[in-house]
N, C-alpha and C positions, 0 to 999 in steps of 0.2 A: 543310106543316104545321109542321115544325120551324123553318123560316125565319120564319114568322109569330110563333111563340112566342119566338124569339130576338129579333126586332124589338120585340115587346111588352115583353120583359124589359129590353132596352136603353132603351126609352122610359120605363119605370117608374124605372129607375136614374137616368136623366137628370132626371126630375121630382124624385126624392128629393134628388139633388145640388143642383138648383136651389133646392129648399125649404131645404136646409141653408145654402146660400150667402146666401139672402135673410134667413133667421133670424139668421145670424151677423152680417150687416151691420146688421140692425135692433138686435141686442143691443149692438153696438159703438157705435151712435149713441144708443140710448135705454135701455140697460140691460135688465133682465128683471124680471118680477114678483117672483120669489123673492129676487133680490139687493136689490131695492128694499124689500121687506118686512123683510129682515134688517137693512138699513141703518137703516130707521126704528126698528126695535126696539132696535138698538144705541144710537141717539141717545137714545131714551126712557130706557134704563137709565143711560146716561152722565149725563144731566141730573139724574135722581133721586138718583144717588149723589154727584155732584160739587156740585150746588147744591140741596140739600133745602130750604133756607130761602127759595128763590125760587119764585114762581108763574110757570111758563113754558108757552107754547103753541107747538107746532111747526106752522109753516105748511106748505103743500104744497110738497114738494121737486121737484127736477128733476135729470136725469142730465147731468153735464158730460162729454161724450164725449172732450174733449181731455185731461182729467186722470183719466178713469175713476173719477170720484167722484160721489156724490149730494150735491147742494148744498141746504141748507135755511136758511130764515129762522126764527129763534126769537124770539118776542115775549114780553116780560115784561109780565104783567098783575097787577092788584091795586089797592091803594089809590092808588099813584102814577099810575095810568092816568087818573084824573080830572083831573090837573093838566096834561094835554097829551098829545101823542103818546107812547105807550108805547115804551120802549127796544126796539130790534131788534138782533139779533146774527146773524152769518153762521156757519154750521157746515158742515163738509165731512166726509163719511164715505166711506171706500173700502177696498179690499183684498178678497182672496178670503174671509178672515174679517173682516167689516167692523169697522173701528175709526175713532174720531173722529180726523181728521187736522188739522182746524182748529177751534179752540174760540174762538168770537167773544167770549164773555164774558171769558175770560182775556186775549185780545188787547186788549180795551178797557181792561183794568185794568193793563196793563204801563206801567212808568215808562221811556219810550223814551229820554229825555235821559240818565238814569242808566245805562241799558243801553249806550248808545253810548259813554259815557265809560269805563265799566268794561271793555267789550269792547276798546277801544283800548289800555288799560293792560295787559290780559292778553295781547293780541297782541304788543305791544312786548316784554314780558317773555319770552314764548315764542320770539319770533323771535331774540332775543339768545341764549337758551339753546340753541335748535336749531342756530344757525349755529356755535356753538362746537364742536358735534359733527359737523355736516354743512355745510361751507363753501358748498355749492351752494344753500343756502336763500336765496330772494329776497324772499318775502313770506309773512306769516302773518296769517290773519283768524280771529277768534273770535266765535261767536254764543252769547249767553247771555240769559237772561230774568230780569227782576226785576219783581215785582208791586209796585205803589205801596204804600208803607208797610212793605215787607218789610225794607228797609235804610235807614239814615240817608242823607240827600242828599249828605253829605260823605264817605261811605264810600269807602275806597281799595281798590283791587284787591289781593286775596291769595287764593291757592288754598284757604284755609280758610274763605272766605265761605260762609255757609249759603244755598245756592240750591236750589229744589225741582225743577230740571231740570238735567241734566248739560250740559257744554259741547259744542258742535260746533266742531271745529277744521279749518281748511283750510290746507294748506301748498303753496306754489309753489316749485319748485326749478328750477335751470338744468339742462337735459338735455344740455348739451354733453358729448359723449364718454361719456355714461352708458349703462349696460345695464340690463336688467330686474333682474339680480342686484344691481346697485348701488342701484337704487330700493328694492328689498326690504330691503337693509341699512340704507338711510336710514330707512325706516319703523321698523325695529327700534330705531334710535337715538332716534327721536322718542318711541316708546313707553317706552323706558327713562327718558328725561327726565321724561315725564309721571308715570310710576309713582313715580319717586324723589321727585318734588316733591309728591306727594299730590293731584294734580289729579283732580277728578271729571268725567270726560269720557265722552260716549256713543260717539262715533266720530270718526275722523280721515280726511280725504281728502287725497290728494297728487296734484298735477299737476306732472309734469316737463315744462317748456316749452322749446322751441327758441327762443332769443331772436334775433329777426331785425331788431331795431330798428337802423336806420341813421341816421334823421333825426328821431327823437323821435315818430314817428307811431304806432308799434306797440310799446307798452311791454312787452307780455306775449308777443309772438310767437305760437307755436301749440303746442298740447299734443301731446307725443309719447308719454308714458306716464301711466297713471292707476292709482292703487292706493288701497285703503281698508282700515282695520282698526278693529274695535271695541275697547273697553277690555279689556285682558288678551289680546287676539288677536295673532296672528303673521302676517307676510306673507312668502311665499316668491316666488321668481322667477316661478313659474307663476301666481301670483295677480295679477301686474302685467299690465295690458292695454296693448298697443301700439296707438296710435291712428293710422290711416292717413289721409292727407290726401285 
């Protein structure tokens, strides 16, 4: 009798485990009703707050399992709809507490040519400033956003430019002979340069690469250490991740 009860208990436990595994797999591929509802509500609130002057309709969304986001097409409706196909924009919402990660209306309004030029000017300025403090610096890239009409087309880069989003900065250094402590110290130097210069940045990522280029085929080698800090943040050796090949 006890044996039968034990077998029955094991059978039930296996069924529960199987159901949990199937449910977990389904959620990872398709999301779940609650997160989908929360994502849709977040997008509605975002559109109403950010674009109150526009008449927008959210089309049926789908779950992008690769990026763990809900993807939506948002269609602009109203007077201009009679003149042809209404404008469509792509939005992406994700996270445990859903937030809009991709704003298609903003993306469509960006001045990409001006952004590219200003990003290059900012990167050159920072690379020179960083290299004076950390000779191992090899490359700096800067991402910034400029909406059309926000700045004059001939605007030159300066940290005092009024942008509505902070900078994202990526630094690549030569990892030859470097330790986690040295990468952390380099991060501190970068932060000091940025703060002293009055740069409005969101976060900085650092890749310390082993340069293995012998014949010009592999300019960047491979990553040995990775670190990141937000504005005002500090990096210690324990915050530096060592990447294993």
